GUKEMI-569236 format. One record per residue (C-alpha): x, y, z. Coordinates in pm, whole numbers, plus 50000, padded with zeros to 5 digits. Layout:
BEGIN
XYZ;...
# end
This chain:
BEGIN
535744847849898;535224832849545;534314859849302;532884850348933;535194856748696;533164882848522;532164899148868;534304932048852;532144960649048;533194993949129;533135005349494;532985037949655;536245036649738;537655021749454;537324996149151;537844963749186;539444947648901;539924908348822;541984913948548;541534916448160;538584901447978;538764872547800;539884877747412;536814881647198;535674858246946;534064883946723;537334889846502;539894915346458;538484954346515;535434944846713;535314960747009;534024945447344;533154965347635;536034963247904;535564940248229;535864970648420;532604988048244;530444959348254;527464962248503;527334933448756;524234911948609;521844900848908;518974881848864;516124877149148;514494843549129;511714841049390;507854842049465;505414866349524;507744883549815;510104892149538;507654897949291;505474921449488;502084934449406;499864963549349;501404994649500;504354981049625;508014996349615;509254962149631;512644949149814;513844951149467;513464986549443;515084991349801;518074970749677;518194984849344;518405022249523;521015012649800;523254997349509;522965030049295;523545049349618;526675029749669;527845035449336;527485000449214;527234993148851;524254966148840;522004954148596;518894933748702;517834907048526;514794885448398;511964879748181;509714901248364;508974933848483;505404932848614;503644935348943;500954911049064;497424927449093;496014928749452;493534951149644;492144984549446;493665001649159;496054991148872;499264969748954;501524999148945;504765004149154;504875029649431;507945043449208;508895026748885;512165047348881;514725015448902;515634983348691;512584963948709;513524930648557;513154900148745;512514862748752;509904860249009;506244845449009;503364847749244;502834814349423;505984801049244;507354768049398;510954760549433;509794721649310;508944737648993;511864759948931;514724735648919;513234728648572;513274764348474;516384776848609;518824766948372;516884782348077;516544813648281;520614814348322;521214805447977;518774835247855;519854864048078;523264852748183;523524865148514;526784869748706;524894863749052;521694844049108;519434850149431;516884830349508;514204832849784;511884804049735;510194777849988;507474787050159;504914778649897;506514744349936;506124744050288;502414754650302;501474723050165;503064699150412;506574698150255;509174689650517;512464710250551;514554683150425;512484679150103;512814715550038;516594714950101;516834689849813;514464707649580;516944738249650;519914719249588;518454707349255;517714740649177;521204753649232;522844722049083;520784732948754;521764767148757;525564758948808;524934734448492;523844762748286;526754784348425;529774770648636;531194804848698;527624814848847;527604830449219;524474822449406;522664836149704;520184817049876;517684834350080;516174822650422;512334817350454;511054848750622;507264834950743;508434813551028;505464821251242;502574804650965;501034777751097;502174750350869;505094764850730;506744779751054;508264748051178;509834738350882;510954770250783;512724775351092;514764737851040;515474749050659;517154783050776;519124765451035;520294741350762;520874764850482;524754773750563;525804739350578;523794732750231;525694764650076;528784751150165;528054720150015;527044733649690;529854758749677;532564745149378;535594758449296;534164782649025;530474790849175;530604802749542;526914798649720;526024823050021;523224825150249;521114856250290;520104860650633;516564877150548;514804861050824;516814879451106;515024903451289;511934897051046;508564894751230;504754893251146;504844930151198;506834932550882;503934917950679;500664934550580;498874900550567;501424875350750;503004864750437;503874896950200;506364924550337;505464961250431;507554984550317;509604981150655;509864941750588;511044952250182;513804972950366;515184941750590;514664917750333;517104940550057;519274946050345;520294911550400;520584903150015;522684935049998;524944923350263;525584887550091;526294909249745;528924927549924;530574896050030;530844889749657;532614919149584;529234933849433;528614968049625;528684979149987;526964962550286;523334979650351;524025008550610;522575003850949;520215013151127;517875003450879;515595036150943;511975042050883;510165045950517;506855054950423;504315026850451;502165014450179;499925022349985;501795054049923;499535069949669;497285091649866;493215086649785;492115119749587;489255129849770;486215146949667;483395161349915;479705169449771;477955186750070;474545186450117;471845191950397;473525180950746;475655157450532;478675155750284;479075126250015;482795115749977;484195097549685;487735088949624;490195076449357;491425042449412;494685040049606;496855012849407;497254980349637;494374993349861;492304967850012;490464988850247;489615026650361;489745042950675;487485074050678;487405098650945;486325136550990;486255166951200;484745201051256;487765212851440;487025193551744;487865153951785;487925131951508;485285106451458;485805076651266;483435055251021;483455019650974;486185003050762;485145000950413;486314985050101;483995010149862;485135039449749;482355064449851;480475069650146;478125096950288;478985113550612;475585120950809;474565142551120;476775171951040;476305204651140;475275226650878;477425262050795;480365245750998;483405237250806;484605200550835;487825181550701;487345147450572;490435119550586;490545087750390;493495066450477;494185041350198;494875004650398;496914974250263;496164947150513;497374957450818;499544985550664;498105019950708;499165041850432;498535074350265;496055098350362;493835117050114;491855152250276;488895171650177;487185200050291;483605208050301;480975229550464;477415211250478;474475229850404;472005231750742;469975199650770;465965199550705;464185206951010;462075176851134;459895166951415;457485198651378;455045196551648;452135224051701;449855232352013;446785250151873;444315275152008;441655296051818;444155325051766;447675310151830;450315282551688;453195268351936;455845253951707;458445235051811;460955212151603;464165191851645;467515212851646;469705207851353;472805219051586;473905255751590;471795274651351;469045300051333;465475295151196;463825314050933;459925308450975;457545320150690;453755321850761;450795321050497;447355326150614;444055336150408;443595372450444;447355383750542;450575390450366;453445364150384;455365371150707;458775358850770;460725356651095;464155346351220;464525327151562;467425313151780;465865284851925;463635255351771;460475271651879;458235298651789;454885316151889;452535327751606;449975350251748;446605370551625;445395339951383;442155338151233;440165308651422;439395279651236;441545285450938;444425269050783;448005281350819;451175271250596;454365273350811;457775270450610;460955264250839;464385265650712;467725264750917;470325290850856;473735289050947;477335303450820;475175321550535;473755287850408;470165282350406;468765245550469;465845229650265;462235238750336;460495221250588;456655228650504;453735221250771;450215229050739;448055236451079;444525248751147;443415270751461;440635259251652;437045272351584;
# end
């Protein structure tokens, strides 16, 4: 194992020391941090898989948390801290409590990075450079041998900027993609040989086997990792860092983690007659929402929506309903927001009348479990109100040939629905 001369990492089992630090050029009396106290500087250089997008933890987060738990003093370095904006909401992390510095960019090619890597290394002075690039090159008909040369150029440029730099090359994970799959598999097979070829007396090059056990199910859109995919990538990189003396291997089994989007939509429910209007706050990274509801029985699902509002109709008034809104990022089903509401009974509809000289027989469409309050106004008589348990009523002893105004309201759970007003005349 070839360690960079600067790489001194405290482990849980003790401290790995490489001897005294080089003499400082700052002059007598100047204080310089000891090698034992200096953190290992790690630069994560990659594309969208490394950068991450709205609502992600990112595999950078998983790696950082593992190193922190293992007692490894690490400083992630790079010119960026941001995420790419994807889906709904702002490009914020699921948890921003970690060292967010990185050198990744959405859509980055290995072909374009060789010209940049020297400046990146010179500016931030990493002890270890972790490179996860290649899928964007392969998506545009680049052959594996071409990408192999591009990665070799990148590594040599980095070594020219710092001959003592340790380098980790990550495999391409998306081996199932139509264009990139075959060359990705070929490249991954070639990487151990390439790493050995590029290793020098002062710069060791290793391969992180990030594609091992990584499948399409570890992505939310065939390309970018789910929360479980993030863990697999971080574990492989951590294992390679451990080979360099930086921290411990990632513990197995990997276990399960909460899926993204991790932030539940905040749901507001506004009840109305036989319906509830739902609105919710965006969940960062969500590309759609699944809405379902129940009144205590089975759950019913609405069509998937990209909107942040919907109206659920056909509900039984006076009965408590629970509504769930689950955020999705591609195929990843994330956190669920809930709300409870009691809709008002719906308006009575489809009122029909059988008429005679002194009687009206009214029927209407049921509004569900409810009673009905019926009010009658007719010339020459006081307003009469009756409550019935079925959608039918017989009004007797009416004046022949006169207009009668009938108002019907559904009543359920102490709630009264809107009025349905009809006018019928008795026969002469």
